[in-house]
C-alpha positions as CSV (number, residue, x, y, z in Angstrom):
1,X,59.8,-48.1,32.5
2,X,61.9,-45.9,30.7
3,X,62.5,-48.7,27.9
4,X,58.8,-49.4,28.1
5,X,58.0,-45.7,27.3
6,X,60.8,-45.6,24.1
7,X,58.8,-48.4,23.0
8,X,55.0,-46.9,23.1
9,X,56.7,-44.3,20.9
10,X,58.7,-45.7,18.4
11,X,54.9,-47.6,17.9
12,X,53.3,-45.0,17.2
13,X,55.8,-43.7,14.7
14,X,55.6,-46.1,12.5
15,X,52.1,-46.8,12.6
16,X,51.2,-42.7,12.1
17,X,53.9,-43.0,9.2
18,X,52.2,-46.3,7.5
19,X,49.3,-44.2,8.3
20,X,50.0,-41.5,6.3
21,X,51.7,-43.3,3.3
22,X,48.5,-45.8,3.0
23,X,46.7,-42.5,2.4
24,X,48.6,-40.9,0.0
25,X,48.9,-43.9,-2.4
26,X,45.2,-45.2,-2.2
27,X,44.0,-45.2,-5.7
28,X,40.3,-46.6,-5.5
29,X,38.8,-42.8,-4.7
30,X,40.1,-41.1,-8.2
31,X,39.2,-37.6,-8.8
32,X,35.3,-38.2,-9.8
33,X,31.9,-36.7,-9.9
34,X,28.7,-38.0,-10.1
35,X,25.2,-36.3,-10.2
36,X,21.1,-37.6,-10.0
37,X,18.7,-36.1,-12.8
38,X,15.2,-36.2,-12.3
39,X,12.6,-34.6,-14.8
40,X,8.8,-33.6,-14.2
41,X,6.3,-34.5,-17.4
42,X,9.5,-34.2,-20.0
43,X,8.1,-36.1,-23.2
44,X,10.9,-38.0,-25.5
45,X,12.6,-36.5,-28.2
46,X,11.9,-37.6,-31.9
47,X,13.7,-39.2,-34.1
48,X,17.4,-39.3,-33.3
49,X,17.9,-35.7,-30.8
50,X,19.3,-36.1,-27.4
51,X,19.7,-34.0,-24.3
52,X,22.8,-33.5,-22.8
53,X,23.5,-32.1,-19.4
54,X,26.1,-29.5,-18.6
55,X,27.8,-27.6,-15.3
56,X,29.1,-24.2,-15.2
57,X,32.1,-24.2,-12.6
58,X,33.0,-21.3,-10.8
59,X,36.1,-21.1,-12.8
60,X,33.6,-20.6,-15.5
61,X,34.1,-23.7,-17.6
62,X,32.0,-25.1,-19.2
63,X,31.9,-29.3,-18.5
64,X,29.6,-32.5,-20.2
65,X,27.8,-34.6,-18.1
66,X,27.0,-36.9,-20.6
67,X,24.8,-37.7,-23.0
68,X,21.6,-39.4,-22.7
69,X,17.6,-39.7,-23.5
70,X,14.3,-39.8,-22.0
71,X,12.6,-42.3,-22.6
72,X,8.2,-43.1,-21.5
73,X,7.4,-42.4,-17.1
74,X,10.6,-40.1,-17.4
75,X,13.2,-43.2,-17.8
76,X,17.2,-42.0,-18.5
77,X,18.5,-43.7,-21.0
78,X,22.2,-43.2,-22.3
79,X,22.9,-42.9,-25.9
80,X,23.4,-47.4,-26.3
81,X,19.9,-47.6,-25.5
82,X,20.8,-48.7,-21.6
83,X,18.3,-47.3,-18.9
84,X,20.1,-45.1,-16.3
85,X,18.1,-46.9,-13.7
86,X,19.3,-44.9,-10.6
87,X,19.4,-41.6,-12.7
88,X,23.0,-40.9,-12.2
89,X,25.9,-39.6,-14.2
90,X,29.4,-40.2,-13.5
91,X,32.2,-37.8,-14.4
92,X,36.2,-38.3,-15.0
93,X,36.0,-35.0,-13.4
94,X,34.8,-33.6,-9.6
95,X,31.9,-31.5,-10.0
96,X,32.1,-30.3,-6.3
97,X,32.3,-26.4,-7.8
98,X,29.7,-26.5,-10.4
99,X,27.6,-23.2,-10.1
100,X,25.0,-23.5,-12.9
101,X,23.8,-26.6,-14.7
102,X,21.5,-26.5,-18.3
103,X,20.4,-29.3,-20.2
104,X,20.6,-29.1,-24.1
105,X,18.8,-30.5,-27.2
106,X,21.7,-32.2,-29.6
107,X,21.2,-33.3,-33.2
108,X,21.3,-36.8,-34.2
109,X,25.4,-37.7,-33.9
110,X,26.2,-35.1,-31.7
111,X,30.0,-36.1,-30.3
112,X,31.6,-33.4,-29.3
113,X,31.7,-31.6,-25.8
114,X,30.1,-28.6,-27.1
115,X,26.2,-27.3,-26.0
116,X,24.2,-26.7,-28.5
117,X,22.2,-23.0,-28.6
118,X,18.9,-24.8,-27.9
119,X,19.0,-25.1,-24.0
120,X,15.5,-26.5,-23.3
121,X,16.5,-25.3,-18.7
122,X,18.8,-24.8,-16.2
123,X,18.8,-23.2,-13.0
124,X,21.4,-22.5,-10.1
125,X,23.1,-24.5,-7.4
126,X,22.1,-24.1,-4.0
127,X,23.7,-26.4,-1.6
128,X,24.7,-29.1,-4.3
129,X,21.2,-29.0,-6.2
130,X,19.5,-27.3,-8.9
131,X,16.4,-26.8,-9.6
132,X,15.9,-26.5,-13.9
133,X,13.1,-24.4,-15.9
134,X,13.5,-23.1,-19.3
135,X,12.3,-20.2,-17.5
136,X,15.8,-19.7,-15.6
137,X,17.7,-20.6,-19.3
138,X,20.2,-17.3,-18.8
139,X,18.8,-14.8,-21.8
140,X,16.0,-16.4,-22.6
141,X,13.7,-16.2,-18.9
142,X,12.3,-12.8,-19.4
143,X,11.3,-13.5,-23.0
144,X,9.2,-15.8,-22.1
145,X,7.9,-14.9,-18.3
146,X,7.0,-11.5,-20.0
147,X,5.8,-12.4,-22.7
148,X,1.3,-11.6,-24.1
149,X,-0.2,-12.8,-26.6
150,X,-3.7,-11.2,-28.7
151,X,-5.4,-12.8,-31.9
152,X,-8.2,-11.7,-33.9
153,X,-10.8,-13.0,-36.1
154,X,-10.6,-11.9,-39.9
155,X,-9.9,-13.3,-43.3
156,X,-8.4,-9.7,-44.7
157,X,-6.8,-12.3,-47.8
158,X,-10.5,-12.2,-49.2
159,X,-11.5,-9.0,-49.1
160,X,-14.3,-7.9,-46.0
161,X,-17.0,-9.3,-45.0
162,X,-16.5,-12.5,-46.4
163,X,-16.2,-15.6,-43.8
164,X,-14.9,-13.3,-41.0
165,X,-14.4,-16.4,-38.7
166,X,-12.3,-18.6,-41.2
167,X,-9.1,-16.7,-40.0
168,X,-6.9,-16.2,-37.0
169,X,-4.1,-13.1,-36.9
170,X,-1.6,-12.5,-34.0
171,X,-2.8,-8.6,-33.8
172,X,-4.6,-6.2,-31.4
173,X,-6.8,-3.9,-32.5
174,X,-7.3,-2.4,-29.1
175,X,-7.6,1.2,-29.0
176,X,-6.1,2.4,-32.5
177,X,-4.6,1.2,-35.4
178,X,-3.8,-2.7,-36.3
179,X,-0.6,-3.4,-33.7
180,X,1.3,-6.1,-32.8
181,X,-0.9,-9.1,-31.0
182,X,2.8,-11.2,-29.7
183,X,4.2,-9.4,-26.9
184,X,7.6,-11.8,-27.4
185,X,11.1,-11.2,-27.8
186,X,12.1,-13.0,-31.5
187,X,14.7,-14.6,-32.0
188,X,15.6,-16.6,-29.2
189,X,18.8,-18.4,-29.6
190,X,18.3,-22.3,-30.3
191,X,14.7,-21.2,-30.3
192,X,11.6,-20.7,-32.7
193,X,7.9,-19.8,-32.2
194,X,5.4,-21.1,-34.1
195,X,1.4,-20.3,-34.8
196,X,-1.4,-23.2,-34.5
197,X,-5.0,-23.9,-34.8
198,X,-6.2,-27.3,-33.5
199,X,-9.8,-28.8,-35.2
200,X,-11.0,-31.4,-33.5
201,X,-8.0,-32.1,-31.7
202,X,-6.0,-32.0,-34.9
203,X,-3.5,-29.4,-35.3
204,X,-2.7,-26.9,-38.3
205,X,0.3,-25.4,-38.6
206,X,0.3,-21.6,-39.0
207,X,3.7,-21.0,-39.9
208,X,7.1,-20.3,-38.3
209,X,7.2,-16.5,-36.8
210,X,10.5,-15.1,-37.3
211,X,9.6,-11.9,-35.7
212,X,6.4,-10.8,-33.9
213,X,6.0,-7.3,-36.0
214,X,6.7,-9.6,-40.1
215,X,4.4,-11.8,-41.6
216,X,4.7,-15.9,-40.7
217,X,6.7,-18.1,-43.3
218,X,3.2,-19.4,-44.6
219,X,0.2,-18.7,-46.4
220,X,-0.9,-21.5,-48.0
221,X,-3.8,-21.8,-46.9
222,X,-4.8,-17.6,-47.3
223,X,-6.7,-16.0,-50.1
224,X,-4.9,-13.8,-53.0
225,X,-5.3,-10.4,-51.1
226,X,-2.6,-9.0,-48.6
227,X,-3.3,-9.8,-45.1
228,X,-2.0,-8.0,-41.8
229,X,1.8,-6.8,-41.9
230,X,2.1,-9.5,-38.7
231,X,2.0,-13.5,-38.2
232,X,-1.5,-15.3,-39.6
233,X,-3.4,-17.3,-41.6
234,X,-6.7,-17.6,-43.2
235,X,-8.4,-21.0,-43.9
236,X,-9.8,-20.5,-46.8
237,X,-7.9,-22.5,-49.9
238,X,-5.8,-25.8,-50.1
239,X,-7.4,-27.7,-46.9
240,X,-5.7,-30.6,-46.0
241,X,-7.1,-33.9,-46.2
242,X,-10.3,-34.2,-43.5
243,X,-10.8,-30.5,-43.4
244,X,-13.2,-28.5,-45.1
245,X,-12.7,-25.2,-46.4
246,X,-13.5,-22.3,-45.5
247,X,-12.7,-22.9,-41.9
248,X,-15.2,-22.7,-39.4
249,X,-13.6,-21.7,-36.0
250,X,-16.0,-21.7,-33.4
251,X,-14.3,-23.6,-30.5
252,X,-10.9,-23.8,-31.6
253,X,-7.7,-24.4,-30.0
254,X,-5.3,-21.3,-31.1
255,X,-1.6,-21.7,-29.4
256,X,2.2,-20.2,-30.0
257,X,4.8,-22.6,-29.6
258,X,8.3,-22.4,-29.2
259,X,9.6,-25.0,-31.2
260,X,13.9,-26.3,-31.6
261,X,15.6,-24.7,-34.1
262,X,16.6,-26.5,-36.6
263,X,13.5,-28.9,-35.6
264,X,13.3,-32.6,-35.6
265,X,9.5,-32.9,-35.8
266,X,6.8,-31.4,-37.9
267,X,4.8,-31.8,-35.0
268,X,3.9,-29.3,-32.3
269,X,6.3,-29.5,-29.5
270,X,5.3,-29.5,-25.6
271,X,6.3,-25.9,-24.8
272,X,3.4,-24.3,-25.5
273,X,3.8,-20.5,-24.8
274,X,0.2,-19.1,-25.3
275,X,-3.0,-20.3,-25.6
276,X,-6.6,-19.4,-26.5
277,X,-10.2,-20.7,-27.4
278,X,-12.2,-19.3,-29.8
279,X,-15.8,-18.9,-28.4
280,X,-18.6,-21.1,-30.2
281,X,-20.0,-17.8,-31.1
282,X,-17.5,-15.1,-31.7
283,X,-18.2,-11.8,-31.3
284,X,-18.0,-8.8,-34.0
285,X,-14.8,-8.9,-36.6
286,X,-12.7,-6.0,-34.5
287,X,-12.4,-7.9,-30.9
288,X,-9.2,-8.9,-29.8
289,X,-9.1,-11.8,-27.9
290,X,-6.1,-12.6,-25.3
291,X,-3.8,-15.6,-25.2
292,X,-2.9,-17.1,-21.5
293,X,0.8,-17.8,-20.7
294,X,1.6,-21.2,-20.2
295,X,4.9,-21.3,-19.5
296,X,4.2,-21.9,-15.6
297,X,3.1,-25.2,-16.9
298,X,6.7,-26.3,-18.9
299,X,8.5,-29.4,-18.1
300,X,11.1,-29.0,-15.1
301,X,14.3,-31.5,-13.9
302,X,16.5,-31.2,-11.3
303,X,19.8,-32.5,-10.8
304,X,21.2,-33.0,-7.1
305,X,25.8,-33.4,-7.0
306,X,26.7,-36.4,-5.7
307,X,29.2,-36.0,-3.2
308,X,32.6,-37.9,-3.6
């Protein structure tokens, strides 16, 4: 009996020793990480611009999850054009300590591991997943959610009482002297605001808005006289092809968009901050019209950490 006990004890000791050694020498489970990305209503970027995912760890390290593009129906591709069918990004480091995630827009030729200032969306990790929204990007959330917009119809650049329904200015005339019609934070790092008016579905650029209390950077359609000291445009001269000026703005769509800076596309982005529609029979000069904040309709995303 004593001999059998010694044999059993020796067998268990050998088993434990070899079991422990096998676990320590396992090279099939390296220190890596992975995450699944999904997006809703996000359109492809123009040109060779691409997206990049980032995490901030508990020790404040900023690490890249990888570079990718988005195609039709929200499909993801690597920069070689291969589809990431599983929407999975692999990292050579563990990401279980991630606390914050965000997505940036990166320029053509980008090869570094530093994020651009153009943050498209972000969010906090809660139990291994992060809901991504532009309104959750640190530093610009209040600038978008609390933003408000107004406009008036008037053509100050050709004098009074002349084609007054052919100009749009982001001005508020309620309760006194002209005031700013856009209550927005400018500038937002990595972004710029831009005004547009749509005629029969075709958007006309009203210029980049560098400050809500200064003129925008364009007056190519306005007359020779000074306009308001606020963003806006009179559509009186230099009509582009297929348009007739002075422009009848009845029924026009008025928007202010958020555009990447630098901007890879002359067209309006899908990030429309304000929207308004000119009445078919506008009220008299001096009427201030409200615009709707559309930030709640912007694209969203989600990152889920895959546990190793």
